[in-house]
N, C-alpha and C positions, 0 to 999 in steps of 0.2 A: 171666559176665554173663547177665542174663535180664530178662524182663518178669515181675515177681513180685507176687503178692497175698499179704498176710499178715493172717490173722484178720479178714477183711472181714465186716462186718455192715451191713445197710441196711434201713431201714423207711421207707415213704412213707404218709402219712395213717394212721399207726398200724398199717399192715399190714406185717408182716415179709416181706422179699423175699430177703434173704441172711442166712445165719447161720454165722459162724466159718469162712469159706471161705479155704483156703490153696491156692495154685496157682502153678506156675512154668512159663512158656513159654520154652523153651530155644532158642538159635540152632541152626538146622539140624534142628529137630524139628517134627513136626506133632502138635498136640493138638486133638482134637475134643471139643466140649462137647455132651453128649446129655442128654435128659430129656423128660418129657411136657410138654404145654402148662402154663404157670404154674410151671415148676420154678425159674425165676430165671435162665435162660440169658442172655437179652438184658440183664437188669439187671446181671449180672456183667460183660458186655462194656462196658456204659455206664460202670461204675465203673473198669474197667481202662484205658479211654481218656480218663478225666478228665471225662466228661460229667456224671457224678453223683459227689458226695462221700459216702464211706461214713460211717456213724455211728461205727463203730470200725474199727480196722485201717488199713493203708496199702498203697500201690502204689508200686513202684519200677521205674525204667526204666534198665537198665544200671548199677545200683548207686546211682542218685540218686533222690530222691523225685520221683515223677511231677509233682506239683503245683509243684515248684520249677524244672522244666525250662522254659526259654524256649519259647514256642509254635513259633518257626521251628525250633529245634533238635529239638523233639519231632516236628514234621512231617517232618523229614528221616530219622527212624528208625522212626516208627510210622505206618502207614497203615491206614485203617479203611474197610470197605465195609459200610454198614448194610443191613438187609433191604430197606428202601425208600428210594430216593434221589429227592427231589423236585427237578425242574429243568424249568421251563416256558419257558425262553428259546430262541429259534430259533437256537441255536448249531449249528455242524456237529459231527459226532462227533469230528473231529480237535481242535476247539476245546475240547470237553468234556474230552478226555484231556489236553490241554495244561494244564488247571487243576491236574493232579497235579504239574506242574513248578514251580508257584508258589513253593514254599519254597527253590528252588535258584537259584543264580546261575551258570549254566553256559552261557548264550548261546543265542539263538534257534535257530541252526543245529543245535547239539548237541541241544537239547530236541526239535526236530522229528524228528531221527533216533530218539530214544528213543520218542517218541509213535508213530512208524511201526512200530517194533519191538514195542511193547506191543500195538498194535492187531493186528498180524500174529499175535502169540502167542495171541490169543483168537479167531482166525479172523474178525477184523473189519476187515481192511485195506480191503475193498471198501466199507466204511461211511464212510470218512474224510470224504468231501465231502457225505454225506447230512445232512439236517437232523434233529437229535436228536429233536425233538417228533413227527416223522413215522415214527419207528422202532417196531417191535413191542416188546412187553414184554421178550422174550428178548434182542433186539438192544440195547435200552437197558441191560440188565443187563451185557451183555458190554462195552459202552462204559465203564460205570462200573468194571468189573473192570480194564479196560485203564488207566483213570485212576489207580487205586490202585497198579497195577503200576508205572506211570511214576513215581509218587511215590518209590518205594524201589528203582528199577531198578538203581542203582549203589551200591557200598559207600559208607558215610558215614563221614567222619572223626569224627563224634560218637559212633560205637559201632555195635553190632550192630543189625540191622534186624528189624522185626516187622510182620506182616500179620495184621489181625483181620478175619474174614469172618463175617457173620451170614446164614446160609442162602443162600450164593452160587449154588447150583444150582437154586433153587426155580422159576425161570422157564425153565429150559433143557430142551431135548429130550435124548434119550439120548446123542447124539453129543457135544453140548456139555457135558453132565455129565462124560463121560469126559475131554474135553479139559481141563476145569477141574481135575480131579484130577491130570492130567499137569502142568499149569501149577504147581499147588501143590507137587507133588513136586519139580519142577525148581527152584522157589525154595528149598525146604528143602535141596536138594543144593548150593545156592550159599551156604548159611549163614544163610538167613532163618528166623526163628522164626515159625511159623504157628499161630494159634488160630482154629478154625472151628466155629461152631454149625451143626449139621446134624441133620435129623430122620431121614433114611434111615440106618438102622443098618448096612446092607450097604455103602453108599457110604462111610460113615465107616470101616468096617473095612478097606476097600481102600487107604486112604491114611494112616491114623493110626499114629503111633508110640505115642501114648498117648491113652487115652480118659478123660474126666472126666464121670462120670455124676451128675446132680443130681436131687433130688426135694424139693419144698417148701422151696427155698432152701438146702438142705444138700447136701454131698457124700455120695453113697452109696458110691462106690468110684472109685478112680483107678488105672489100670494099663494093660497091653497089651490089644489087642482080645480075645485069648484069655482073659485074666483077667476082663474086664468082661462080655463077651457069654456069660454063663452062663444056662442055662434058668431057674433059680430066681430070679436077679436080675431078668431081664426080666419074669418073671411078677409079681414083687413090685412093681416100679417102674411098669411099663406096663399092668398088669392084663390081660395077654393070655397065652395059652398058646403057647409057641413050641418049635420043635425047632431044634437047632444042628447044622449040617452044615459042610462044608468047600467053599469055592469051588473049582471044578475047574480054574480058570486061575491065580488069585492065591494059592490055598492059605490064604486068610484065612477066619475064621469066617463062616458063611452062616446068617442068621436066617430061618427059615421059619415063617410064622404061618398 
């Protein structure tokens, strides 16, 4: 089973955004989507989660057409963290995370346990009773990360679970960037398929099983970090000269510009 895109193409206002994209997000694997601004990364995510309908091609979730999946069933297996989450109500952080349990019918006591665990996993347990609108940008992002974690915290009878993240570390300091990568790797170890858009090539290299590099709405290359992070590829796609080393701790490719 997988979250799969087959031959996706998309145009908006006569502007092509995606062109013949094929991609499989597999359970237990982390795929990072990379590319310069305007490459089509966020458009791809919006099609994969059903927010946009492609002009051609299809998306399937665990073997069934995404658009035929009932919304509640989809929400129990597919959680999405957009780059910007707008919420202006004076909820507590705990109440925001509890929104992730909406598709489930597991009882308030059990849901509260999951919410507490999800907040703890993102170093946010001390935020539980704080008012969301009074939090910093990084704290808000961690609360929303906990919310989507709570949504797919447990195995689902509907099938394999998937987590889609659009720039999840953009508001984080170094410690919480590292923590987020640990959370993502922990989810993958439990069988969750993860697709993550990220700009930092070195952060991506430290967690990705597979990298999907895009340019102008097309796939440039898909493969391991060692296959994708090549000097000539980076120069051609990002228009910068780079050297490729090896991270002294993780052993993953290290891009130096």
